[in-house]
C-alpha positions in Angstrom: -5.8 1.9 -1.0 -2.5 2.9 -2.6 -2.0 6.6 -3.3 -1.2 6.0 -6.9 -4.3 3.9 -7.6 -6.5 6.7 -6.4 -4.6 9.4 -8.3 -4.5 7.4 -11.5 -8.1 6.2 -11.8 -10.0 6.7 -8.6 -12.7 9.1 -7.4 -12.5 11.0 -4.1 -14.7 9.7 -1.3 -15.3 10.1 2.4 -16.8 8.4 5.4 -20.4 7.3 4.7 -19.8 6.9 0.9 -21.1 3.8 -0.9 -18.3 2.2 -2.8 -17.8 -0.6 -5.3 -14.3 -1.5 -6.3 -12.4 -4.3 -7.9 -10.1 -5.8 -5.2 -7.5 -8.5 -4.7 -7.2 -10.5 -1.5 -4.2 -9.8 0.8 -2.0 -12.5 2.2 -2.5 -13.6 5.8 0.6 -11.5 6.8 -1.1 -8.4 5.6 -0.4 -5.7 3.0 3.2 -5.7 1.8 3.1 -2.0 1.1 2.1 -1.3 4.7 4.6 -3.8 6.2 7.3 -1.6 4.7 6.4 1.4 6.9 4.0 0.2 9.7 4.0 -2.6 12.2 2.5 -6.1 11.6 -0.6 -5.2 13.5 -1.7 -2.5 11.0 -0.7 -4.5 8.0 -2.8 -7.4 9.1 -5.9 -5.3 9.3 -5.9 -5.0 5.5 -7.8 -7.9 3.9 -8.4 -6.4 0.4 -6.3 -4.3 -1.9 -8.2 -1.9 -4.3 -7.0 -2.5 -7.8 -8.5 -0.2 -10.5 -6.2 -1.9 -13.2 -7.3 -5.4 -12.1 -3.8 -6.8 -12.3 -4.4 -8.7 -9.1 -8.2 -8.2 -8.7 -10.0 -11.4 -7.7 -13.5 -9.9 -7.2 -15.6 -6.9 -6.4 -16.0 -5.3 -2.9 -19.1 -3.2 -2.1 -19.8 -1.4 1.1 -20.2 1.7 3.1 -17.0 3.5 4.2 -17.0 3.7 8.1 -13.4 5.0 8.5 -10.5 6.4 6.6 -6.9 6.4 8.0 -4.3 8.3 6.0 -0.8 6.6 6.1 2.4 8.6 5.6 6.1 7.7 6.0 9.5 9.4 6.0 11.5 9.3 2.8 15.2 9.1 2.2 17.5 9.6 -0.7 19.1 6.3 -1.9 22.4 6.7 -3.6 21.5 10.2 -4.7 19.2 8.6 -7.3 15.7 7.8 -5.8 13.7 8.7 -2.8 12.6 5.6 -0.9 10.4 4.9 2.0 12.1 4.6 5.5 11.1 1.3 7.0 9.2 1.6 10.2 8.5 5.4 9.8 4.8 5.1 9.0 2.2 7.2 10.9 -1.6 6.7 10.7 -4.1 9.5 11.1 -7.9 9.3 10.9 -9.3 11.6 8.3 -12.9 12.4 7.1 -12.2 11.9 3.4 -9.3 10.9 1.2 -8.4 14.5 0.3 -7.9 15.4 3.9 -4.8 13.1 4.1 -2.7 15.1 1.5 -1.8 17.9 4.0 -0.3 15.1 6.3 2.4 14.7 3.6 4.7 17.5 4.6 8.1 18.0 6.4 9.8 15.1 4.6 6.8 12.8 4.8 5.0 11.2 1.8 1.5 9.9 1.6 1.5 6.1 1.1 -2.3 5.7 0.9 -5.3 4.9 3.1 -6.6 2.2 5.3 -10.3 2.1 4.8 -12.7 0.5 7.3 -16.2 -0.6 6.4 -19.4 -1.1 8.5 -20.3 -4.2 6.4 -18.6 -5.5 3.3 -20.0 -7.6 0.4 -17.2 -9.4 -1.5 -18.1 -11.1 -4.8 -15.3 -13.2 -6.3 -15.0 -13.3 -10.1 -16.3 -16.4 -11.7 -13.6 -19.0 -12.3 -13.2 -20.3 -15.8 -14.2 -23.9 -16.6 -11.3 -26.3 -16.8 -7.9 -26.0 -15.2 -7.3 -22.8 -13.3 -5.1 -20.2 -14.9 -2.6 -18.7 -12.6 -1.6 -15.1 -12.9 2.2 -14.5 -12.9 3.4 -14.0 -9.4 5.3 -10.8 -10.5 2.0 -9.2 -11.6 0.3 -10.0 -8.4 3.0 -8.8 -6.0 4.9 -6.2 -8.0 5.4 -2.9 -6.3 8.2 -0.4 -6.1 9.0 -1.1 -2.5 9.5 -4.8 -3.1 11.8 -3.9 -6.0 13.8 -1.4 -4.0 14.0 -3.3 -0.6 17.2 -5.2 -1.5 18.8 -2.1 -2.6 18.2 -0.3 0.7 20.6 -2.7 2.5 23.3 -2.1 -0.1 22.8 1.6 0.2 23.0 1.5 4.0 26.2 -0.6 3.8 27.7 1.8 1.3 27.0 4.7 3.6 28.7 2.9 6.5 31.8 2.2 4.5 31.8 5.9 3.3 31.5 7.1 6.9 34.2 4.7 8.1 31.8 2.9 10.5 31.9 -0.5 8.8 34.9 -2.7 8.6 35.2 -6.1 7.0 
């Protein structure tokens, strides 16, 4: 669950809570948001993405929360304009409830969100309309700030190398 989703429209919850959320299915490769800061093993554990706004929701997930892992990452200033996530800097820490993850975001770290485990899950896809399937725009389904800023990170790193005199071409 992304931090912004919970802060915008979610309710706090803990281990043992019964939840029912609109979710989208993640790709085989795992959560793009987590791939930014964690290794492939962690990202592949994510099968559903909670989506209060139902931009990419494909159904409803219901279950009992068995575990909550808070995910934090380091941040860096990009071109003196925006703070961006540092690739590969993610840390995962087990917490009893979502609120307990906020203190983990200190000393230059930012809370990305939570990886939530379930004892058992019931996933009910939304009914499909009769006739030809309507496709959601790809941009709506995969849009996130990390994906938009990722190409800029390479440019920012190259600019720093040129500024520091460590890159020659």
